[in-house]
C-alpha positions as CSV (number, residue, x, y, z in Angstrom):
1,M,79.8,99.7,77.0
2,P,82.4,97.1,77.9
3,A,84.1,96.3,81.2
4,P,86.8,98.9,82.2
5,L,90.3,98.3,80.7
6,N,92.7,96.7,83.1
7,P,95.9,98.7,82.8
8,L,98.0,96.3,84.8
9,K,97.0,93.3,82.7
10,Q,97.9,95.3,79.5
11,A,101.3,96.5,81.0
12,L,102.2,92.9,82.0
13,K,101.3,91.6,78.6
14,S,103.5,94.3,77.1
15,K,106.4,93.3,79.5
16,E,106.4,96.7,81.1
17,L,107.9,96.8,84.6
18,Q,105.2,97.6,87.1
19,V,106.4,98.5,90.6
20,G,104.0,98.4,93.6
21,C,103.6,98.1,97.3
22,W,101.7,95.9,99.7
23,V,99.0,97.6,101.8
24,G,98.3,95.8,105.0
25,F,96.8,98.1,107.6
26,G,93.3,96.9,106.8
27,N,91.7,100.4,106.4
28,S,91.0,102.8,103.6
29,Y,92.5,105.9,105.3
30,T,96.1,104.7,105.2
31,T,95.5,103.1,101.7
32,E,94.4,106.5,100.5
33,I,97.7,107.9,101.6
34,M,99.6,105.2,99.8
35,C,97.7,106.1,96.6
36,S,99.7,109.4,96.5
37,A,103.1,107.6,96.7
38,G,103.5,107.0,93.0
39,F,103.3,103.3,92.8
40,D,101.9,101.6,89.7
41,W,99.9,99.2,91.8
42,L,98.8,98.6,95.4
43,L,98.1,95.2,96.7
44,V,95.4,94.8,99.4
45,D,96.4,91.8,101.4
46,G,93.7,89.5,102.5
47,E,96.0,86.7,103.5
48,H,98.2,88.1,106.3
49,A,96.6,91.5,106.9
50,P,93.4,92.0,109.0
51,N,91.1,92.4,106.0
52,D,87.7,91.1,105.3
53,L,85.4,91.5,102.2
54,R,84.1,94.9,103.4
55,S,87.5,96.4,104.3
56,I,88.9,95.2,100.9
57,M,86.0,96.9,99.2
58,S,86.5,100.2,101.0
59,Q,90.1,100.2,99.9
60,L,89.2,99.4,96.3
61,Q,86.9,102.5,96.5
62,V,89.9,104.8,97.3
63,I,92.4,103.1,95.0
64,D,90.1,103.1,91.9
65,P,90.1,106.9,91.3
66,S,93.9,107.1,91.9
67,P,96.8,106.5,89.4
68,A,97.6,103.2,91.1
69,H,95.9,99.9,90.1
70,A,94.4,97.7,92.8
71,V,95.4,94.1,93.3
72,V,93.7,91.9,95.9
73,R,95.4,88.9,97.5
74,V,92.8,86.5,98.7
75,P,93.6,84.4,101.8
76,V,93.0,81.2,99.9
77,G,92.0,80.0,96.4
78,D,88.4,79.4,97.2
79,V,86.0,79.6,94.2
80,A,83.2,81.3,96.2
81,L,85.6,83.9,97.6
82,M,87.0,84.6,94.2
83,K,83.5,85.3,93.0
84,Q,82.9,87.8,95.9
85,V,86.2,89.6,95.4
86,L,85.4,90.0,91.7
87,E,81.9,91.4,92.4
88,I,83.2,94.1,94.8
89,G,85.3,95.4,91.9
90,A,88.7,93.7,91.9
91,Q,90.0,93.1,88.4
92,S,93.4,91.8,89.4
93,V,93.7,89.0,91.9
94,L,96.7,87.3,93.5
95,V,96.1,83.8,94.8
96,P,98.6,82.3,97.3
97,M,100.0,78.8,97.8
98,I,99.3,77.3,94.4
99,E,100.5,73.7,94.5
100,S,99.1,71.9,91.5
101,V,97.9,72.3,88.0
102,E,94.5,71.2,89.0
103,Q,94.2,73.9,91.6
104,A,95.4,76.5,89.1
105,S,93.0,75.3,86.4
106,E,90.1,75.6,88.9
107,L,91.1,79.2,89.7
108,V,91.3,80.1,86.0
109,R,87.7,78.8,85.6
110,S,86.6,80.8,88.7
111,V,87.4,84.1,87.1
112,Q,85.6,83.4,83.8
113,Y,82.0,83.3,82.9
114,P,80.4,80.2,81.3
115,P,80.8,78.5,79.0
116,R,84.6,79.0,79.5
117,G,84.4,79.1,83.3
118,I,82.2,78.8,86.3
119,R,82.0,82.4,87.6
120,G,78.4,83.0,88.7
121,V,76.4,85.5,86.8
122,G,75.2,88.2,89.2
123,S,77.3,91.3,88.6
124,A,74.2,93.6,88.7
125,L,74.5,93.4,92.5
126,G,78.1,94.6,92.6
127,R,80.6,97.3,91.9
128,S,82.1,95.1,89.1
129,S,79.4,96.2,86.7
130,G,78.9,99.6,88.2
131,F,75.7,98.2,89.6
132,A,74.4,97.3,86.1
133,A,75.6,100.6,84.6
134,I,77.9,98.6,82.3
135,P,75.5,96.7,80.0
136,D,78.2,94.7,78.3
137,Y,80.0,93.7,81.5
138,A,79.3,90.0,81.4
139,T,80.4,89.6,77.8
140,T,83.6,91.6,78.2
141,A,84.8,91.0,81.8
142,D,86.8,87.9,81.2
143,D,89.3,89.7,79.0
144,Q,90.0,92.3,81.7
145,I,90.6,90.0,84.7
146,C,94.3,89.7,85.6
147,L,95.0,86.4,87.4
148,I,98.3,86.1,89.3
149,L,99.1,82.7,90.9
150,Q,101.6,82.5,93.7
151,V,104.1,79.7,93.8
152,E,105.9,79.4,97.2
153,N,106.9,75.9,98.0
154,R,108.4,72.8,96.4
155,L,105.0,71.4,95.4
156,G,104.4,74.7,93.5
157,L,107.8,74.5,91.9
158,D,107.2,70.9,90.8
159,A,103.9,72.0,89.2
160,L,105.3,75.1,87.6
161,D,105.6,73.8,84.0
162,G,102.0,72.8,84.0
163,I,100.8,76.0,85.5
164,L,102.8,78.0,82.9
165,A,101.1,76.1,80.1
166,L,97.6,77.2,81.2
167,D,95.8,79.9,79.2
168,N,94.5,83.0,81.1
169,V,97.1,82.9,83.8
170,D,98.6,86.4,83.5
171,A,101.5,86.1,85.9
172,V,103.2,83.7,88.3
173,F,104.4,85.3,91.6
174,V,107.3,83.8,93.6
175,G,106.8,84.0,97.4
176,P,110.3,84.2,98.8
177,A,109.4,83.9,102.5
178,D,107.4,80.7,102.3
179,L,109.7,79.3,99.7
180,A,112.7,79.9,102.0
181,A,110.9,78.2,104.9
182,D,109.9,75.2,102.8
183,L,113.5,74.8,101.7
184,G,114.7,74.8,105.3
185,H,115.8,78.4,105.6
186,L,112.9,79.9,107.6
187,G,113.4,83.7,108.0
188,N,116.3,83.8,105.5
189,P,114.9,84.3,101.9
190,S,118.3,85.8,100.9
191,H,120.1,82.5,101.5
192,P,122.2,81.6,98.4
193,D,120.3,78.4,97.8
194,V,116.9,80.2,98.0
195,E,118.2,83.1,95.8
196,A,119.4,80.6,93.2
197,I,116.0,78.9,93.0
198,I,114.3,82.3,92.8
199,A,116.5,83.4,89.9
200,E,115.9,80.1,88.1
201,T,112.1,80.3,88.7
202,L,111.8,83.9,87.5
203,Q,113.7,83.1,84.3
204,K,111.5,80.1,83.6
205,I,108.4,82.1,84.1
206,T,109.5,84.9,81.8
207,A,110.7,82.4,79.2
208,S,107.2,80.9,79.1
209,G,105.7,84.3,78.1
210,K,104.0,84.8,81.4
211,A,104.8,87.8,83.6
212,A,106.9,87.0,86.7
213,G,106.3,88.7,90.0
214,I,108.0,88.9,93.4
215,L,108.0,91.0,96.6
216,T,111.1,92.3,98.4
217,T,111.8,95.2,100.8
218,D,115.3,95.5,99.4
219,L,115.6,97.9,96.4
220,A,118.8,96.3,95.3
221,A,117.1,92.9,95.2
222,A,114.2,94.5,93.4
223,K,116.5,95.7,90.7
224,R,118.2,92.3,90.5
225,Y,114.8,90.6,90.1
226,A,113.7,93.1,87.4
227,D,117.0,92.5,85.6
228,L,116.1,88.8,85.6
229,G,112.8,89.6,83.9
230,A,110.3,90.2,86.7
231,T,107.8,92.8,85.7
232,F,105.4,92.7,88.7
233,V,107.7,93.8,91.5
234,G,106.6,94.7,95.0
235,A,109.1,97.1,96.5
236,G,107.7,97.5,100.0
237,I,105.0,97.0,102.6
238,D,103.2,99.9,104.2
239,V,103.1,98.3,107.7
240,T,106.9,97.8,107.8
241,L,107.5,101.3,106.4
242,F,105.4,102.8,109.2
243,A,107.0,100.6,111.9
244,Q,110.5,101.4,110.8
245,A,109.9,105.2,110.6
246,A,108.1,105.2,114.0
247,R,110.8,103.3,115.7
248,A,113.5,105.4,114.2
249,L,111.7,108.6,115.4
250,G,111.1,107.1,118.8
251,Q,114.8,106.2,119.3
252,S,115.9,109.6,118.0
253,A,113.4,111.4,120.3
254,Q,114.9,109.5,123.3
255,N,118.1,111.3,122.6
256,L,116.5,114.6,123.6
257,K,116.8,113.3,127.2
258,D,120.6,113.3,127.0
């Protein structure tokens, strides 16, 4: 029996638009609610949300039975951390702040077993192999790992051509917030100069044959990015959705005093 099929990897390879949402509360209860929202994928954020390995695992456990596919963003591209995230069952991993071809190459190797890569062989201990219930896991897992690399500053843009030339990179994700900051427009990812570079970058990624990804909380922008060829599109963040709804209700409720 082989490793489970990765539907996100297959969809991105087929250039099918996959729309998802960030989940950042750091607990499985709210993530389970998000599983019912109808997104193609949910990204458990380990970079900016209060997640650790165990909280990420608990969220994978509620996402896996749902129609949504789980993506994990690690806090940093560390080889040891990549190994742990794969063993708890992540098949799709987003790595932030990619700044060189060498860094990208090391991450490609980190998600593949020898002799192609350097992933440690120990899946019998983890969810990845169903605790050794998948006898062919080690020989089939490489083909089902979806590696998404995040480019979000000028160093990353300078290295983009080399990154796109690498095999086994499934998608390159543009990080608008950090990119805007690095370009001198902190807090303003919609600045025309930033938008122009985003558009150019998305088109370059798609022209290479890789999938292009991006996050926005503006549906009009999401449609624009999809029209530019992006097929891994984040359309919201659960934390901001909750905060906006709570504040709107609180303000409206204050009107009851009038």
